[in-house]
C-alpha positions as CSV (number, residue, x, y, z in Angstrom):
1,V,53.2,6.0,47.9
2,N,49.7,6.2,46.3
3,P,49.9,4.2,43.0
4,N,49.0,5.6,39.7
5,V,45.6,4.2,38.6
6,T,45.0,2.8,35.2
7,S,41.7,1.7,33.7
8,T,40.3,0.5,30.4
9,Q,37.0,1.3,28.8
10,N,35.5,-0.5,25.9
11,I,32.6,1.4,24.3
12,T,30.7,0.7,21.2
13,I,28.6,3.5,19.5
14,C,26.8,4.0,16.2
15,Q,28.3,5.9,13.4
16,N,25.8,8.7,13.7
17,S,26.9,9.3,17.3
18,L,30.2,10.7,16.1
19,P,31.9,12.9,17.1
20,Y,32.0,11.2,20.5
21,S,32.8,13.3,23.5
22,W,35.1,11.7,26.0
23,N,37.2,13.4,28.7
24,S,37.2,16.7,26.9
25,Q,38.1,15.0,23.6
26,S,36.0,15.0,20.5
27,I,36.5,11.7,18.9
28,T,35.6,11.3,15.3
29,A,36.5,7.7,14.5
30,A,36.9,4.3,16.1
31,G,40.2,3.7,17.8
32,T,42.1,3.6,21.1
33,Y,42.4,6.8,23.1
34,Q,44.0,7.8,26.4
35,A,43.3,10.4,29.0
36,T,45.3,11.3,32.1
37,L,43.2,12.4,35.0
38,T,43.9,13.2,38.7
39,N,42.3,10.7,41.1
40,V,41.0,11.4,44.6
41,N,44.5,11.0,45.9
42,G,45.9,13.7,43.7
43,C,47.8,11.1,41.6
44,D,47.7,10.4,37.9
45,S,44.9,8.1,36.7
46,S,45.4,6.9,33.1
47,V,42.2,5.8,31.3
48,T,42.4,4.0,28.0
49,L,39.3,4.0,25.8
50,T,38.7,1.5,23.0
51,L,36.0,3.0,20.9
52,N,34.2,0.8,18.5
53,V,31.9,2.4,15.8
54,N,29.2,0.4,14.3
55,P,28.6,1.8,10.8
56,N,25.1,3.0,9.6
57,V,23.8,0.5,7.1
58,T,22.4,1.6,3.8
59,S,20.7,-0.5,1.2
60,T,18.8,-0.1,-2.0
61,Q,15.8,-1.9,-3.3
62,I,14.4,-1.7,-6.8
63,I,10.8,-3.0,-7.0
64,T,8.5,-3.1,-10.0
65,I,4.8,-3.4,-9.6
66,C,1.7,-3.1,-11.7
67,Q,-0.5,0.0,-11.5
68,G,-3.3,-2.0,-10.1
69,A,-1.1,-2.8,-7.1
70,L,-1.1,0.8,-5.9
71,P,-1.1,2.0,-3.2
72,Y,2.0,0.0,-2.3
73,S,2.7,-0.6,1.4
74,W,6.4,-0.3,2.3
75,N,7.8,0.2,5.8
76,T,4.6,1.7,7.1
77,Q,4.4,4.0,4.1
78,S,1.6,3.9,1.6
79,L,3.1,4.7,-1.8
80,T,0.7,5.9,-4.5
81,A,3.1,6.5,-7.4
82,A,6.4,5.5,-8.8
83,G,9.5,7.3,-7.3
84,T,12.4,7.0,-4.9
85,Y,11.5,6.6,-1.2
86,Q,13.6,6.2,2.0
87,A,13.0,4.6,5.3
88,T,15.3,4.7,8.4
89,L,15.2,1.5,10.5
90,T,17.2,0.2,13.5
91,N,19.5,-2.7,12.7
92,V,20.5,-5.5,15.0
93,N,23.3,-3.3,16.5
94,G,20.7,-0.6,17.4
95,C,22.1,1.7,14.7
96,D,20.3,3.5,11.9
97,S,19.8,1.4,8.7
98,T,18.7,3.6,5.8
99,V,16.8,1.8,3.0
100,T,16.2,3.5,-0.3
101,L,13.4,2.1,-2.5
102,T,13.2,2.8,-6.2
103,L,9.6,2.0,-7.1
104,N,8.8,1.4,-10.7
105,V,5.1,1.2,-11.7
106,N,4.1,-0.5,-14.9
107,P,0.9,1.1,-16.2
108,N,-2.2,-1.0,-16.9
109,V,-2.6,-1.0,-20.6
110,T,-6.0,-0.2,-22.3
111,S,-6.7,-0.5,-25.9
112,T,-9.8,-0.4,-28.2
113,Q,-10.6,-2.5,-31.2
114,N,-13.2,-1.6,-33.7
115,I,-14.1,-4.7,-35.8
116,T,-16.8,-5.0,-38.4
117,I,-18.0,-8.5,-39.5
118,C,-20.8,-10.0,-41.6
119,Q,-23.8,-11.5,-39.9
120,N,-23.0,-15.0,-41.2
121,S,-19.6,-14.7,-39.2
122,L,-21.6,-14.9,-36.0
123,P,-20.9,-16.2,-33.4
124,Y,-17.6,-14.3,-33.4
125,S,-14.8,-15.7,-31.2
126,W,-12.8,-13.1,-29.3
127,N,-10.5,-13.7,-26.3
128,S,-12.3,-16.9,-25.2
129,Q,-15.7,-15.2,-25.6
130,S,-18.3,-16.3,-28.2
131,L,-20.1,-13.1,-29.3
132,T,-23.5,-13.5,-30.9
133,T,-24.5,-9.9,-31.5
134,A,-23.0,-6.5,-32.2
135,G,-22.0,-4.5,-29.1
136,T,-19.2,-3.4,-26.8
137,Y,-17.2,-6.1,-25.0
138,L,-14.3,-6.1,-22.5
139,A,-11.5,-8.6,-21.9
140,T,-8.8,-8.3,-19.2
141,L,-5.5,-9.9,-20.2
142,T,-2.0,-10.1,-18.8
143,N,0.6,-8.2,-20.7
144,I,4.3,-9.0,-21.0
145,N,5.0,-7.1,-17.8
146,G,2.5,-9.3,-15.9
147,C,0.1,-6.4,-15.5
148,D,-3.6,-6.1,-16.5
149,S,-4.3,-5.2,-20.1
150,T,-7.9,-4.2,-20.7
151,V,-9.1,-4.5,-24.2
152,T,-12.4,-3.0,-25.4
153,L,-14.0,-4.4,-28.5
154,I,-16.6,-2.5,-30.5
155,L,-18.2,-5.2,-32.7
156,N,-20.2,-4.0,-35.7
157,V,-22.3,-6.6,-37.6
158,N,-23.3,-5.9,-41.1
159,P,-26.5,-7.8,-41.9
160,N,-26.8,-10.2,-44.7
161,V,-29.0,-8.7,-47.4
162,T,-31.8,-10.6,-49.0
163,S,-33.9,-9.3,-51.9
164,T,-36.5,-10.7,-54.3
165,Q,-37.0,-10.1,-58.0
166,N,-40.1,-11.0,-60.0
167,I,-39.4,-11.0,-63.7
168,T,-41.7,-11.9,-66.5
169,I,-40.3,-12.6,-70.0
170,C,-41.5,-14.0,-73.3
171,Q,-40.8,-17.6,-74.2
172,N,-38.5,-16.5,-77.1
173,S,-36.3,-14.7,-74.6
174,L,-35.2,-18.1,-73.3
175,P,-32.5,-18.9,-72.2
176,Y,-32.5,-16.0,-69.8
177,S,-29.1,-14.8,-68.5
178,W,-29.2,-13.9,-64.8
179,N,-26.1,-13.5,-62.5
180,S,-24.0,-15.9,-64.6
181,Q,-26.8,-18.4,-64.8
182,S,-28.5,-19.4,-68.0
183,L,-32.2,-20.1,-67.2
184,T,-34.2,-22.2,-69.6
185,A,-37.6,-22.3,-67.9
186,A,-39.8,-20.5,-65.5
187,G,-39.1,-21.1,-61.8
188,T,-37.5,-19.8,-58.6
189,Y,-33.7,-19.3,-58.6
190,Q,-31.2,-18.0,-56.1
191,V,-27.8,-16.5,-56.2
192,T,-25.5,-15.4,-53.3
193,L,-23.4,-12.3,-54.1
194,Q,-21.2,-10.0,-52.0
195,N,-22.6,-6.6,-51.3
196,A,-20.7,-3.3,-50.8
197,N,-19.8,-4.4,-47.2
198,S,-18.4,-7.7,-48.6
199,C,-21.2,-9.6,-46.9
200,D,-23.5,-12.2,-48.4
201,S,-26.4,-10.8,-50.4
202,T,-28.9,-13.4,-51.3
203,I,-31.2,-12.6,-54.3
204,T,-34.2,-14.8,-55.1
205,L,-35.6,-14.6,-58.6
206,T,-39.1,-15.6,-59.5
207,L,-39.0,-16.0,-63.3
208,N,-42.3,-16.1,-65.2
209,V,-42.4,-17.1,-68.8
210,N,-45.3,-16.0,-71.1
211,P,-45.6,-18.5,-73.9
212,N,-45.5,-17.4,-77.5
213,V,-49.0,-17.6,-79.0
214,T,-49.6,-19.3,-82.4
215,S,-52.8,-19.4,-84.3
216,T,-53.9,-20.5,-87.8
217,Q,-56.5,-19.0,-90.1
218,T,-57.9,-20.4,-93.2
219,I,-59.6,-17.9,-95.5
220,I,-61.3,-18.6,-98.8
221,I,-61.7,-15.7,-101.2
222,C,-62.6,-15.3,-104.8
223,Q,-60.0,-14.5,-107.3
224,G,-61.5,-11.1,-107.9
225,A,-60.7,-10.2,-104.3
226,L,-57.0,-10.2,-105.0
227,P,-54.8,-8.6,-103.9
228,Y,-55.9,-9.6,-100.4
229,S,-54.8,-7.3,-97.5
230,W,-53.8,-9.1,-94.3
231,N,-51.8,-7.8,-91.4
232,S,-50.1,-5.1,-93.5
233,Q,-49.3,-7.6,-96.3
234,S,-50.8,-7.4,-99.7
235,L,-51.4,-11.0,-100.8
236,T,-51.7,-11.6,-104.6
237,A,-52.1,-15.3,-104.7
238,A,-53.3,-18.3,-102.7
239,G,-50.7,-19.7,-100.2
240,T,-49.6,-19.9,-96.6
241,Y,-48.5,-16.7,-95.0
242,Q,-47.3,-15.8,-91.5
243,A,-47.4,-12.6,-89.5
244,R,-45.7,-11.9,-86.2
245,L,-47.7,-9.7,-83.9
246,T,-47.3,-8.6,-80.3
247,N,-49.9,-10.0,-77.9
248,A,-51.4,-8.4,-74.8
249,N,-48.3,-9.7,-72.7
250,G,-45.9,-8.0,-75.1
251,C,-44.8,-11.4,-76.5
252,D,-44.7,-12.7,-80.1
253,S,-48.0,-13.9,-81.5
254,T,-47.4,-15.8,-84.7
255,V,-50.5,-16.1,-87.0
256,T,-50.5,-18.5,-90.0
257,L,-52.9,-17.8,-92.8
258,H,-53.9,-20.4,-95.3
259,L,-55.3,-18.4,-98.2
260,V,-57.5,-20.3,-100.6
261,V,-58.4,-18.4,-103.8
262,N,-61.4,-19.6,-105.8
263,P,-60.8,-18.7,-109.4
264,N,-63.3,-16.6,-111.3
265,V,-65.3,-18.9,-113.7
266,T,-65.7,-18.0,-117.4
267,A,-67.9,-19.9,-119.8
268,T,-68.9,-19.5,-123.4
269,E,-72.4,-20.4,-124.6
270,N,-73.3,-20.7,-128.3
271,I,-77.1,-20.4,-128.6
272,T,-79.2,-20.7,-131.8
273,I,-82.7,-19.5,-131.6
274,C,-85.5,-19.0,-134.2
275,E,-86.4,-15.6,-135.3
């Protein structure tokens, strides 16, 4: 009597090797399977298969980077833009391991500032820089996403304006009112105003004061010369008179006249003579 032969097989495969072909069977899942064969003696030979299936592993990664980190190297791939990428690896069981990467790219931010200041605001402090002149400046900062943020500053500088005035007035125009100041004498004065650009405008005034001229005349006339004409006045008696004229500087010139009138003399003679 030839005995029936039994044997056992224990086989482990990867999931992507399914269906697994075994003794004319197409096996689609892990499990225990049997096949009855005829051995060399023409007797039944029962074979039992224990089929183990290692699953394919899948995993997902979500990675966020800054634009400046492109291209991004991942599993021998050089990624140049945001998107979804896949890589098929071999795990410790020798089976496929599929990794899906969702790559997010935070853009580098650029912005431009246009700032106008007055000259006396220099040096201007901007992002740890001390700027001493107008121009275009750059600063690289880190934004809330931890990425580069490039800021461009266009700095305009309005100059402080200075001007000089030279004014001549007459003495009787004092006090002279100038930019909320009451000036009582000749001299050099300054005032700081804000111009149309809201910047300092320094004005220097040189104030010249022409004095009023006074003069006195004493004139003696005879009574018969009355009325006496003087500076458009017709004087009919002795006395002190004044006239206000304009001198060569356009200022008041006050002339005082002391008019002395010598009276006409009358006399009577009574003469007796001989025939």
